[in-house]
C-alpha positions as a Markdown table, in Angstrom:
| # | Residue | x | y | z |
|---|---|---|---|---|
| 1 | Met | -18.0 | 52.7 | -3.9 |
| 2 | Asp | -15.4 | 54.9 | -2.2 |
| 3 | Leu | -16.9 | 58.4 | -2.7 |
| 4 | Gln | -18.1 | 60.4 | 0.3 |
| 5 | Val | -21.1 | 62.6 | -0.5 |
| 6 | Ala | -22.7 | 65.5 | 1.3 |
| 7 | Ala | -26.3 | 66.0 | 0.4 |
| 8 | Phe | -28.0 | 69.3 | 1.3 |
| 9 | Thr | -31.8 | 69.6 | 1.4 |
| 10 | Asp | -34.3 | 72.2 | 2.5 |
| 11 | Thr | -37.0 | 69.4 | 3.1 |
| 12 | Tyr | -36.4 | 66.3 | 5.1 |
| 13 | Leu | -38.0 | 64.1 | 7.7 |
| 14 | Pro | -40.4 | 64.2 | 9.5 |
| 15 | Thr | -42.0 | 65.8 | 6.4 |
| 16 | Val | -43.0 | 63.0 | 4.0 |
| 17 | Asn | -42.9 | 63.7 | 0.3 |
| 18 | Gly | -41.2 | 62.5 | -2.8 |
| 19 | Val | -38.0 | 64.5 | -2.2 |
| 20 | Thr | -37.5 | 63.4 | 1.4 |
| 21 | Tyr | -38.2 | 59.8 | 0.4 |
| 22 | Thr | -35.7 | 59.9 | -2.4 |
| 23 | Ile | -32.9 | 61.5 | -0.4 |
| 24 | Lys | -33.4 | 59.0 | 2.5 |
| 25 | Ser | -33.6 | 56.1 | 0.1 |
| 26 | Trp | -30.5 | 57.2 | -1.8 |
| 27 | Arg | -28.6 | 57.7 | 1.5 |
| 28 | Asp | -29.6 | 54.3 | 2.9 |
| 29 | Arg | -28.7 | 52.4 | -0.3 |
| 30 | Trp | -25.5 | 54.3 | -0.9 |
| 31 | Asn | -24.3 | 53.7 | 2.7 |
| 32 | Arg | -25.4 | 50.0 | 2.6 |
| 33 | Asn | -23.3 | 49.6 | -0.6 |
| 34 | Gly | -20.2 | 50.7 | 1.2 |
| 35 | Gly | -20.1 | 54.4 | 0.5 |
| 36 | Trp | -20.9 | 57.3 | 2.9 |
| 37 | Met | -23.5 | 59.9 | 2.3 |
| 38 | Asp | -24.2 | 62.7 | 4.9 |
| 39 | Val | -27.5 | 64.6 | 4.8 |
| 40 | Val | -27.6 | 68.3 | 5.9 |
| 41 | Tyr | -31.2 | 69.4 | 6.5 |
| 42 | Pro | -33.4 | 71.9 | 8.6 |
| 43 | Asp | -33.8 | 70.7 | 12.2 |
| 44 | Ser | -37.2 | 69.7 | 13.6 |
| 45 | Asp | -38.3 | 68.9 | 17.1 |
| 46 | Asp | -40.2 | 65.9 | 15.8 |
| 47 | Tyr | -37.3 | 64.0 | 14.3 |
| 48 | Val | -34.2 | 62.5 | 15.9 |
| 49 | Pro | -31.3 | 62.4 | 13.5 |
| 50 | Glu | -29.5 | 59.2 | 12.7 |
| 51 | Ala | -25.8 | 58.8 | 12.0 |
| 52 | Ser | -24.8 | 60.8 | 9.0 |
| 53 | Glu | -27.7 | 63.1 | 9.4 |
| 54 | His | -26.9 | 66.7 | 10.4 |
| 55 | Pro | -29.7 | 69.2 | 11.3 |
| 56 | Val | -29.0 | 72.9 | 11.2 |
| 57 | Arg | -31.0 | 75.7 | 12.8 |
| 58 | Ser | -34.3 | 76.5 | 11.0 |
| 59 | Val | -37.6 | 78.4 | 11.2 |
| 60 | Pro | -41.0 | 77.6 | 9.7 |
| 61 | Phe | -41.6 | 78.7 | 6.1 |
| 62 | Pro | -44.7 | 81.0 | 6.5 |
| 63 | Phe | -46.2 | 80.4 | 3.0 |
| 64 | Tyr | -46.2 | 76.6 | 2.8 |
| 65 | Glu | -47.3 | 74.5 | 5.8 |
| 66 | Gly | -44.9 | 71.8 | 6.9 |
| 67 | Phe | -41.7 | 73.3 | 5.4 |
| 68 | Arg | -38.9 | 74.9 | 7.2 |
| 69 | Val | -36.1 | 77.3 | 6.1 |
| 70 | Gly | -32.6 | 76.1 | 7.2 |
| 71 | Ala | -29.8 | 78.5 | 8.1 |
| 72 | Pro | -27.1 | 78.2 | 5.3 |
| 73 | Gln | -24.7 | 76.4 | 7.7 |
| 74 | Val | -22.1 | 73.7 | 6.8 |
| 75 | Pro | -21.5 | 71.0 | 9.4 |
| 76 | Glu | -17.9 | 69.9 | 9.9 |
| 77 | Ala | -18.7 | 66.4 | 8.6 |
| 78 | Ala | -19.8 | 67.8 | 5.2 |
| 79 | Thr | -16.5 | 69.4 | 4.6 |
| 80 | Lys | -14.9 | 66.0 | 4.2 |
| 81 | Ala | -17.0 | 65.0 | 1.2 |
| 82 | Asp | -15.7 | 64.2 | -2.2 |
| 83 | Val | -18.9 | 65.4 | -3.9 |
| 84 | Ile | -21.4 | 68.0 | -2.8 |
| 85 | His | -25.0 | 67.2 | -3.8 |
| 86 | Ala | -27.6 | 70.0 | -3.6 |
| 87 | His | -31.3 | 68.9 | -3.5 |
| 88 | Thr | -32.4 | 72.5 | -3.3 |
| 89 | Ala | -31.6 | 75.8 | -4.9 |
| 90 | Phe | -32.3 | 77.8 | -1.8 |
| 91 | Gly | -31.2 | 78.0 | 1.8 |
| 92 | Leu | -29.1 | 75.0 | 2.2 |
| 93 | Gly | -28.5 | 74.8 | -1.5 |
| 94 | Leu | -26.6 | 78.1 | -1.2 |
| 95 | Ala | -24.6 | 76.6 | 1.7 |
| 96 | Ser | -23.7 | 73.6 | -0.6 |
| 97 | Leu | -22.6 | 76.0 | -3.3 |
| 98 | Arg | -20.4 | 77.9 | -0.9 |
| 99 | Leu | -18.9 | 74.7 | 0.4 |
| 100 | Ala | -18.2 | 73.4 | -3.1 |
| 101 | Arg | -16.4 | 76.7 | -4.1 |
| 102 | Ser | -14.4 | 77.0 | -0.9 |
| 103 | Glu | -13.2 | 73.4 | -1.0 |
| 104 | Asp | -12.9 | 73.1 | -4.8 |
| 105 | Lys | -15.2 | 70.2 | -4.8 |
| 106 | Pro | -17.7 | 69.2 | -7.6 |
| 107 | Leu | -21.3 | 70.4 | -7.1 |
| 108 | Val | -24.1 | 68.1 | -8.4 |
| 109 | Ala | -27.6 | 69.6 | -8.1 |
| 110 | Ser | -30.9 | 67.8 | -8.3 |
| 111 | Tyr | -33.9 | 69.6 | -9.7 |
| 112 | His | -36.9 | 68.2 | -7.7 |
| 113 | Thr | -39.4 | 71.0 | -7.8 |
| 114 | Pro | -40.4 | 73.7 | -10.3 |
| 115 | Thr | -40.4 | 76.6 | -7.9 |
| 116 | Ala | -42.4 | 78.9 | -10.4 |
| 117 | Glu | -45.4 | 76.6 | -9.8 |
| 118 | Tyr | -45.6 | 77.6 | -6.2 |
| 119 | Ala | -45.9 | 81.4 | -6.7 |
| 120 | Asn | -49.6 | 81.3 | -5.9 |
| 121 | Tyr | -48.8 | 80.5 | -2.3 |
| 122 | Ile | -46.9 | 83.7 | -1.9 |
| 123 | Ala | -48.6 | 86.2 | -4.3 |
| 124 | Ser | -51.9 | 88.0 | -3.7 |
| 125 | Ser | -52.6 | 88.8 | -7.4 |
| 126 | Asp | -52.0 | 87.4 | -10.9 |
| 127 | Arg | -49.7 | 90.3 | -11.6 |
| 128 | Ile | -47.4 | 89.5 | -8.6 |
| 129 | Thr | -47.6 | 85.8 | -9.4 |
| 130 | Gly | -46.4 | 86.4 | -12.9 |
| 131 | Gly | -43.5 | 88.5 | -11.6 |
| 132 | Leu | -42.5 | 85.8 | -9.1 |
| 133 | Arg | -42.6 | 83.1 | -11.8 |
| 134 | Arg | -40.2 | 85.1 | -13.9 |
| 135 | Leu | -38.0 | 85.9 | -11.0 |
| 136 | Ser | -37.8 | 82.2 | -10.0 |
| 137 | Lys | -36.7 | 81.2 | -13.4 |
| 138 | His | -33.9 | 83.8 | -13.4 |
| 139 | Tyr | -32.8 | 82.5 | -10.0 |
| 140 | Glu | -32.9 | 78.8 | -11.0 |
| 141 | Arg | -30.9 | 79.6 | -14.1 |
| 142 | Trp | -28.3 | 81.4 | -12.0 |
| 143 | Phe | -28.0 | 78.6 | -9.4 |
| 144 | Tyr | -28.0 | 75.6 | -11.6 |
| 145 | Asn | -25.5 | 77.1 | -14.0 |
| 146 | Arg | -23.1 | 77.2 | -11.1 |
| 147 | Ala | -23.3 | 73.4 | -10.7 |
| 148 | Asp | -21.0 | 71.0 | -12.4 |
| 149 | Leu | -23.9 | 68.6 | -13.2 |
| 150 | Val | -27.7 | 68.8 | -12.9 |
| 151 | Ile | -29.9 | 65.8 | -12.4 |
| 152 | Thr | -33.6 | 65.7 | -13.2 |
| 153 | Pro | -35.9 | 62.8 | -12.4 |
| 154 | Ser | -37.3 | 62.6 | -15.9 |
| 155 | Glu | -36.7 | 63.5 | -19.5 |
| 156 | Pro | -39.5 | 66.1 | -19.8 |
| 157 | Thr | -38.2 | 67.8 | -16.7 |
| 158 | Arg | -34.7 | 67.9 | -18.3 |
| 159 | Arg | -36.1 | 69.5 | -21.4 |
| 160 | Thr | -37.9 | 72.1 | -19.3 |
| 161 | Leu | -34.8 | 73.0 | -17.4 |
| 162 | Val | -32.7 | 73.3 | -20.6 |
| 163 | Asp | -35.3 | 74.9 | -23.0 |
| 164 | Asp | -37.5 | 76.9 | -20.7 |
| 165 | Val | -35.3 | 77.9 | -17.7 |
| 166 | Gly | -32.2 | 78.1 | -19.9 |
| 167 | Val | -29.7 | 76.0 | -17.9 |
| 168 | Glu | -26.4 | 75.5 | -19.8 |
| 169 | Thr | -24.8 | 73.2 | -17.3 |
| 170 | Pro | -24.9 | 69.5 | -18.4 |
| 171 | Val | -28.3 | 68.1 | -17.4 |
| 172 | His | -28.9 | 64.3 | -17.1 |
| 173 | Ala | -32.3 | 62.6 | -16.5 |
| 174 | Leu | -32.1 | 60.0 | -13.8 |
| 175 | Ser | -35.2 | 58.4 | -12.2 |
| 176 | Asn | -35.4 | 58.8 | -8.4 |
| 177 | Gly | -36.1 | 55.0 | -8.3 |
| 178 | Ile | -38.2 | 53.1 | -5.8 |
| 179 | Asp | -37.7 | 50.1 | -3.5 |
| 180 | Val | -39.3 | 47.3 | -5.4 |
| 181 | Asp | -38.9 | 45.0 | -2.4 |
| 182 | Gln | -41.3 | 47.2 | -0.5 |
| 183 | Phe | -43.6 | 48.3 | -3.3 |
| 184 | Arg | -45.2 | 45.1 | -4.6 |
| 185 | Pro | -48.7 | 43.6 | -4.7 |
| 186 | Val | -49.9 | 42.6 | -1.3 |
| 187 | Asp | -53.1 | 41.3 | 0.2 |
| 188 | Thr | -55.5 | 44.1 | 1.0 |
| 189 | Thr | -58.1 | 42.5 | 3.1 |
| 190 | Ala | -56.9 | 44.0 | 6.4 |
| 191 | Phe | -56.4 | 47.4 | 4.9 |
| 192 | Arg | -59.8 | 47.5 | 3.4 |
| 193 | Ser | -61.4 | 46.4 | 6.7 |
| 194 | Gln | -59.4 | 48.9 | 8.7 |
| 195 | Tyr | -60.6 | 51.8 | 6.6 |
| 196 | Asp | -64.1 | 50.4 | 5.8 |
| 197 | Leu | -63.5 | 50.3 | 2.1 |
| 198 | Glu | -65.6 | 48.3 | -0.3 |
| 199 | Gly | -66.2 | 48.0 | -4.0 |
| 200 | Thr | -64.2 | 49.7 | -6.8 |
| 201 | Leu | -61.6 | 52.1 | -5.5 |
| 202 | Ile | -59.7 | 55.0 | -7.3 |
| 203 | Gly | -57.5 | 57.5 | -5.5 |
| 204 | Tyr | -54.3 | 59.3 | -4.8 |
| 205 | Thr | -51.8 | 59.7 | -2.0 |
| 206 | Gly | -49.4 | 62.6 | -1.4 |
| 207 | Arg | -49.5 | 66.2 | -0.5 |
| 208 | His | -52.8 | 68.0 | -0.9 |
| 209 | Gly | -51.5 | 71.1 | -2.6 |
| 210 | Tyr | -53.6 | 73.3 | -4.8 |
| 211 | Glu | -51.1 | 73.0 | -7.6 |
| 212 | Lys | -51.8 | 69.3 | -7.8 |
| 213 | Arg | -55.4 | 69.8 | -8.9 |
| 214 | Leu | -56.8 | 67.1 | -6.7 |
| 215 | Ser | -60.3 | 68.6 | -7.1 |
| 216 | Asp | -60.3 | 67.2 | -10.6 |
| 217 | Ile | -60.4 | 63.6 | -9.1 |
| 218 | Ile | -63.6 | 64.4 | -7.2 |
| 219 | Ala | -65.1 | 66.0 | -10.3 |
| 220 | Ala | -64.2 | 63.1 | -12.5 |
| 221 | Ala | -65.6 | 60.6 | -10.1 |
| 222 | Glu | -69.1 | 62.0 | -10.4 |
| 223 | Ala | -71.2 | 59.6 | -12.5 |
| 224 | Leu | -68.8 | 56.7 | -11.7 |
| 225 | Asp | -69.7 | 53.8 | -9.5 |
| 226 | Val | -66.4 | 54.1 | -7.5 |
| 227 | Thr | -65.1 | 55.3 | -4.1 |
| 228 | Val | -62.4 | 57.9 | -4.1 |
| 229 | Val | -59.7 | 57.3 | -1.5 |
| 230 | Leu | -57.3 | 60.2 | -0.8 |
| 231 | Gly | -54.3 | 59.6 | 1.4 |
| 232 | Gly | -52.1 | 62.4 | 2.7 |
| 233 | Asp | -52.8 | 66.0 | 3.8 |
| 234 | Gly | -51.9 | 69.5 | 3.0 |
| 235 | Pro | -53.2 | 73.1 | 2.5 |
| 236 | Ala | -55.9 | 72.2 | 0.0 |
| 237 | Arg | -57.6 | 69.5 | 2.2 |
| 238 | Asp | -60.3 | 71.7 | 3.7 |
| 239 | Asp | -61.4 | 72.9 | 0.3 |
| 240 | Leu | -61.3 | 69.3 | -1.0 |
| 241 | Glu | -63.5 | 68.2 | 1.9 |
| 242 | Arg | -66.0 | 71.0 | 1.2 |
| 243 | Gln | -66.1 | 70.0 | -2.5 |
| 244 | Ala | -66.6 | 66.3 | -1.5 |
| 245 | Arg | -69.6 | 67.2 | 0.7 |
| 246 | Ser | -71.4 | 69.0 | -2.1 |
| 247 | Ser | -70.5 | 66.3 | -4.7 |
| 248 | Asp | -72.3 | 63.1 | -5.7 |
| 249 | Ala | -69.0 | 61.2 | -5.5 |
| 250 | Asp | -68.2 | 59.0 | -2.5 |
| 251 | Val | -64.9 | 60.4 | -1.2 |
| 252 | Arg | -62.9 | 59.1 | 1.8 |
| 253 | Phe | -60.0 | 61.1 | 3.3 |
| 254 | Leu | -57.6 | 58.8 | 5.1 |
| 255 | Gly | -55.0 | 61.4 | 6.2 |
| 256 | Phe | -51.3 | 60.6 | 6.4 |
| 257 | Leu | -50.6 | 56.9 | 6.1 |
| 258 | Asp | -47.6 | 55.1 | 7.6 |
| 259 | Arg | -45.0 | 54.2 | 5.0 |
| 260 | Asp | -45.6 | 50.5 | 5.8 |
| 261 | Glu | -49.2 | 50.9 | 4.8 |
| 262 | Met | -48.4 | 52.2 | 1.3 |
| 263 | Pro | -48.1 | 48.9 | -0.6 |
| 264 | Ala | -51.6 | 47.9 | 0.7 |
| 265 | Phe | -53.0 | 51.3 | -0.2 |
| 266 | Tyr | -51.7 | 51.1 | -3.8 |
| 267 | Ser | -52.7 | 47.4 | -4.1 |
| 268 | Ala | -56.2 | 48.2 | -2.8 |
| 269 | Leu | -56.8 | 50.8 | -5.6 |
| 270 | Asp | -58.2 | 49.6 | -8.9 |
| 271 | Val | -56.8 | 52.8 | -10.5 |
| 272 | Phe | -54.4 | 55.5 | -9.2 |
| 273 | Thr | -55.5 | 58.9 | -10.4 |
| 274 | Phe | -52.9 | 61.7 | -10.8 |
| 275 | Pro | -54.1 | 65.1 | -12.2 |
| 276 | Ser | -51.0 | 67.1 | -11.1 |
| 277 | Pro | -49.3 | 69.0 | -14.0 |
| 278 | Val | -46.3 | 70.1 | -11.9 |
| 279 | Glu | -44.6 | 66.8 | -11.2 |
| 280 | Thr | -40.9 | 66.4 | -12.0 |
| 281 | Gln | -41.3 | 62.6 | -12.0 |
| 282 | Gly | -44.4 | 61.6 | -10.0 |
| 283 | Leu | -42.8 | 59.0 | -7.8 |
| 284 | Val | -46.2 | 57.8 | -6.4 |
| 285 | Ala | -47.2 | 56.8 | -9.9 |
| 286 | Leu | -44.2 | 54.5 | -10.1 |
| 287 | Glu | -45.0 | 53.1 | -6.6 |
| 288 | Ala | -48.5 | 52.4 | -7.7 |
| 289 | Asn | -47.3 | 50.6 | -10.9 |
| 290 | Ala | -44.9 | 48.5 | -8.9 |
| 291 | Cys | -47.9 | 47.3 | -6.9 |
| 292 | Gly | -49.7 | 46.4 | -10.1 |
| 293 | Thr | -52.0 | 49.4 | -10.1 |
| 294 | Pro | -52.5 | 51.3 | -13.4 |
| 295 | Val | -52.3 | 55.1 | -13.4 |
| 296 | Val | -54.5 | 57.7 | -15.1 |
| 297 | Gly | -52.5 | 60.8 | -15.2 |
| 298 | Val | -52.5 | 64.2 | -16.8 |
| 299 | Asp | -50.6 | 64.5 | -20.1 |
| 300 | Ala | -48.3 | 67.3 | -18.7 |
| 301 | Gly | -45.0 | 67.6 | -16.9 |
| 302 | Ala | -43.2 | 64.4 | -16.1 |
| 303 | Leu | -46.4 | 62.4 | -16.1 |
| 304 | Ala | -46.4 | 62.6 | -19.9 |
| 305 | Glu | -43.4 | 60.2 | -19.6 |
| 306 | Thr | -44.0 | 58.4 | -16.3 |
| 307 | Val | -47.4 | 57.1 | -17.5 |
| 308 | Asp | -46.9 | 54.9 | -20.5 |
| 309 | Asp | -50.2 | 55.3 | -22.4 |
| 310 | Asp | -52.1 | 52.1 | -23.1 |
| 311 | Val | -49.3 | 50.2 | -21.3 |
| 312 | Thr | -49.2 | 51.2 | -17.6 |
| 313 | Gly | -52.3 | 53.5 | -17.7 |
| 314 | Tyr | -53.8 | 56.4 | -19.7 |
| 315 | His | -53.4 | 60.1 | -20.1 |
| 316 | Phe | -55.9 | 62.9 | -20.3 |
| 317 | Asp | -55.5 | 66.6 | -21.3 |
| 318 | Arg | -55.1 | 69.1 | -18.5 |
| 319 | Gly | -58.4 | 70.4 | -17.3 |
| 320 | Asp | -60.5 | 67.9 | -19.4 |
| 321 | Ile | -62.7 | 66.3 | -16.7 |
| 322 | Asp | -64.6 | 64.3 | -19.2 |
| 323 | Gly | -61.4 | 63.0 | -20.7 |
| 324 | Phe | -60.2 | 62.2 | -17.1 |
| 325 | Arg | -63.4 | 60.2 | -16.5 |
| 326 | Arg | -63.1 | 58.3 | -19.8 |
| 327 | Gly | -59.5 | 57.4 | -18.9 |
| 328 | Ile | -60.6 | 56.0 | -15.5 |
| 329 | Arg | -63.4 | 54.0 | -17.1 |
| 330 | Arg | -61.0 | 52.5 | -19.7 |
| 331 | Ala | -58.3 | 51.7 | -17.1 |
| 332 | Leu | -61.0 | 50.0 | -14.9 |
| 333 | Asp | -62.2 | 47.9 | -17.9 |
| 334 | Glu | -58.6 | 46.9 | -18.8 |
| 335 | Arg | -57.1 | 46.7 | -15.3 |
| 336 | Glu | -55.9 | 43.1 | -15.6 |
| 337 | Arg | -53.9 | 43.7 | -18.8 |
| 338 | Leu | -52.5 | 47.0 | -17.5 |
| 339 | Ser | -51.6 | 45.5 | -14.2 |
| 340 | Glu | -49.6 | 42.8 | -15.8 |
| 341 | Asn | -47.7 | 45.4 | -17.8 |
| 342 | Cys | -46.9 | 47.4 | -14.7 |
| 343 | Leu | -45.5 | 44.3 | -12.9 |
| 344 | Asp | -43.3 | 43.5 | -15.9 |
| 345 | Arg | -41.6 | 46.9 | -15.6 |
| 346 | Arg | -40.7 | 46.7 | -11.9 |
| 347 | Asp | -37.0 | 46.1 | -12.4 |
| 348 | Glu | -36.7 | 49.2 | -14.6 |
| 349 | Val | -37.6 | 51.5 | -11.7 |
| 350 | Ser | -35.5 | 49.7 | -9.1 |
| 351 | Ile | -33.5 | 52.0 | -6.8 |
| 352 | Asp | -30.5 | 49.6 | -7.2 |
| 353 | His | -30.2 | 50.6 | -10.9 |
| 354 | Val | -30.5 | 54.2 | -10.0 |
| 355 | Ile | -27.7 | 54.1 | -7.4 |
| 356 | Asp | -25.4 | 52.4 | -10.0 |
| 357 | Arg | -26.0 | 55.2 | -12.4 |
| 358 | Leu | -25.7 | 57.8 | -9.7 |
| 359 | Glu | -22.2 | 56.5 | -8.8 |
| 360 | Ser | -21.2 | 56.8 | -12.5 |
| 361 | Leu | -22.4 | 60.4 | -12.6 |
| 362 | Tyr | -20.5 | 61.3 | -9.4 |
| 363 | Glu | -17.3 | 59.7 | -10.8 |
| 364 | Asp | -17.7 | 61.7 | -14.0 |
| 365 | Val | -17.5 | 65.0 | -12.2 |
| 366 | Ser | -14.9 | 64.0 | -9.5 |
């Protein structure tokens, strides 16, 4: 593994989400295997960079709490890379494009987030939202068509990028992968005791964004003898707490959990619930499965593929709360069988397999 890679991202630690976890995991595994991967990201007072991490000046993004906008700078270390990898189409993605062109280096771009889905955070009306969605697709098509290769975390996302956005650059589906050494079934006695959790548990962890439709979990839990456990935080949390107070469902908000607590969180759940239709892969679903927990997810976006119906969980139609509730009941009734299926597939989602494939893709464009 001789290639040196410069990865550019507009979101990184201390922000915790699927993108930051993927980039850090890829970097750590790539460097551990003998390569070198630099990460260029917006600076933060709350995070001290490690070797091969290069913060650039940034300002808070006013429309989405927790995100920052980095100046399109190129650190000297990144100019030595053999391959430039953009994990964003904006800010630092533009810097990576400029670097690739000026140094005549191949540009690989990962499509992590469908930006059109976040127009509601900026727009004040449906008319403006529609215009922003169209504009975002035009921009994504412009940016990704200037890459030598585009990577998506799932096949449904690949089809969306090709058929809906209209990207003509070669697009390959490659799972983000997870660390199966970390994500495995563990004893949950201490975790349940710490958070005072008893009985049958269903839940979710991740960013509490409106686009993720987490309110559907609370609605579906009504008339079920379960406790809903929500880990994470985000702009929708206050509204979710208000909904929970007026609901018959028993809902617990745990806030952000330490990464080391996540295997216990997933293992404690009887079913992981995932109503978000905007996922490009749904990494937390794979983490839950690796801990032996089945997933009931919406039959939309990447979750249409990530959840293997009747094998690792069940699907329900977007907006169908009764169908969501039926899926949860069925998964609870069949948890033992579904759990065994989840554990049988752990190796398929291992990050080691992903890094081997990533190296081949880099070599193909070098």
